[in-house]
N, C-alpha and C positions, 0 to 999 in steps of 0.2 A: 664263803669259809674256808680256811685252812686247814689242812689234814696233816700230820707228823706220821712218817713212814718208820717202818724198824730202823732203817738205815739211816735216820735222822733228817733226811729229804723231806722238804715239805711239797705238795702238790694241790690243785684246786680238784673239788672233784667235776666230773664231766656236766656241761651244761645240757638239760634237759629243754628240748624244744617242744612246744606245745602240738598238738595234733590238731586243733581247732582252727577252723579256717578264721581269717580276721574279720572281726565284728562289720558288718554291712555298716554305711552310713544312712543312719534313718531319715533324716534331714532330706533326701532327693532319693527317687526310685533309681534299682540298678541299671534302666536302660536310658536315664535321662540326659539329653544331652546339654554342652557348658551352655551357660548363659546366652552365651555372644551368638552361637547358631542360628537359633531361632528367629532372634535380628534380621541375621543375615537373610533369612529365608523370607521373613514377612516383608524387608525391603526389598527383595528380588520382585515377590509378588506385585507389590506395589509400583515398583518400576517397570513392569511387562507394558503398560499402554505407553510410557513415554518412551521405550525403547521400540516398540512398533513404529511410533509416529515419524521419527527421522527416516525408519527405513522405507514406510510410504510415500515420503518427501523424496527420499533417492530414487524411488524407483520412478514418479512423477517427475524429476527433472530428467533422468535418462530417458523417458520417453518423449518428453519437448526436445530434448538432443538430439534426437535419431527425425524426430520432426523437421527439424532445423537442416539436419543435413541430408536428408532426403529431400527435404524443398530446392536444396541447391544442386541435388545429384540429379533428379528431374528437368528441372530448369535446363541445365547443361546438355544432356542428354537425349532428352524426351523418355516417355513410357518405354520405348523400346530398346532403347537404348542403356538404360540401366538395369543394373542388376542387385539382388539382395546380398549377394559376395561382396559385390565392390561397396556396398552400404554398411557392411559389417566390418570392413576394412577400416571405413574412414571413422566409426565410430569405436574401433576397438573392440568389437564382440567377435564371438564366434556366431556363424551364421544361424546354428541352432537356436543360439539364446537369441538373437534379432526375430525369430520365427516366435518366440516366447510373448513377444511385445504384439507384433502383429503378424497374424497366421498365414498373410500372404501378402504379394507383390501389391495384389491388386486391391487389397483392403487397404494397406500402409497408403497407395496413389491415390485414392479416394479419401482417406483422411486427411491426407495432405490438401488436396482442393479443396475439400468441403470447409475445414478450417480458415484455410486464408480465404474463402470467399464469404463465410459467415463474419471475420473480421470487417470485411468491407460492407455487409449488410448492416451490421450494428452501427456501423459509422455513419450510414446514409439514413437509417431509420433515426437515429437519436437527434441527430441534427435537423432533422425535416420535422419530428416532434417539439421540438426545445421552444422555450419562452422565446417572445420578442418579435420584432418585425420580421415581414420576407426577408428583408435584406440582411437582416442581422441573423437570420437561419442561414441563409444562402452563403453567409461568411462561412459559418460554423462548420456547413457541410464540406465546403472546399476545404478547410482547414484539417475535418477531419480525414478525409481522404489523401491530403498530401501526408498527413501523418502516420496515415495506417500505411499507406505503400511504400514510404520511405524507411519505416521501422523494419520493413522486412524485404532485405533485398534482393530475394529471388521472386517474389508474390507475382509481382506485376507481369516479370517474363515467362513464368509458368503457368498462370493463367491465362494471358494472350495464346502462348502456344496451344495450351488444350482448346481453347475456341476455335483456332485456326484447324485442328486436327480433327475435332467434332469425333472425338473417343466416347468409350461407351460410359463414363461418368459426367462428362458434359450431357450426352444423350437423357441420363437419368435423374441423379439428384441435383448434380450442380447447376443443370440446367435450370432447374424448377427454381435453386435460389440465386440466380440470375437475373431471373424474369421477376422474383417479389422485389429485387432491388429497383430496378428499372421502373419496375408498375409502382413502387414507393416515391421516385422521382420525379415521375409523369403526374404522380398525384399532387406533389408538391408544387410542379411548375403550374398546375391548376388553381392550386390554392392562390398561387401570385395572380394571375390572371382575375380568378375572381375578386382581389383584394384589388385589383387596377396597378399591381407594382411592375408585374410581366408584363413586357413588351408587348403590346398587342400586335405588331406586326411579324412576330416571331413564333414558325412553329414549334412548339414544346418539345416535341418527339425528335426532331434533327438537332434543336440547342443540347438534349441530351446527348444524343449520337456526336454530335461535337466535343463533348464534355468527356464523354468516353476518353477519346483520344489526348485531350489535355493533360487529364490526369494520368491514365496508364503508360503513353509511350515513353515520357521520358525515362521511366525506372524501367522500363521494359527492354528500351536500349539502352543502357546504361554505357558500355563501351564505346558506342557513339556519342554520346552525350559526353562522355568523359572527355574524348579527343577533341570535340567540338569547342567547349566552353573551359576547357583544363582543371575540371574540378570533378569528382567522384558525385551524381546524383545524390548521392547517400552520405554525403558530408554536411555535417550540421549545416553550414554557413550556407551552400547551395540551397537546403531546404528550406531554410529563413528565408532566402532570396525568391524560391521559386513559389512559397507560399503566399507571398506578396504579390507577385506577379500574375499568380493564377486568380487570387482574389479580385484583381482590377480586370481580367480577360474576361472570366466570368459574367462577372457586374454589366459589363459592356455588352456582352451578348445576349443578356436575360433581362436586365431592367429597363423600363421604359423611359424613354428619353424625354426631358421638360420640351414642351413644344413653344 
């Protein structure tokens, strides 16, 4: 409303502000969050397991990377010549972080050797227990050992080195695993003898000793084989040629000759 003053000017009355606080929205509590926040929170909780899974996978892959590089380092330098500091540098970790995965060099070395020998053990036992004739299982055993040792470039060298040094790992758990493998191989040979497939004129113990050399040495002395053949024993073409050759050599050693 406009008011006319004595001098003829008009003026508006001053605006009066209410002292009452604004009316609260009764449709939502005063401390309520926006509708998007609860969805984010519930989504984060739901995603927690899926976020943990990649973290565990990364940790497992990191451990496998450490073991692979440790295998290489121990094969090159032996136990005494390898250090945790050298390994940490190779895998791009601080030394303290490396000890988070493996509390000591002894534990790491034992883990490397045990896992290598366990892979050989699995290959031997699985092939020996497979279905089929003795000759078929003999081929399967040969193929499995060739595949296992060629897939891990430093495995044969490190296992042979530890066997030669007769260190504490060999005298304890690793030695028992090797005995298990040799016992399984001997029992396999005896099965062939009972079936009349294994050459009766051949001593199975000496055949097994010979087979150790046939399988392990080409991969243990990889540099010599490379210079002699012009090919790395871990190259796919060499591995396939080696698989076929070893099959024939082992069959000639083991199987009974037709009279």
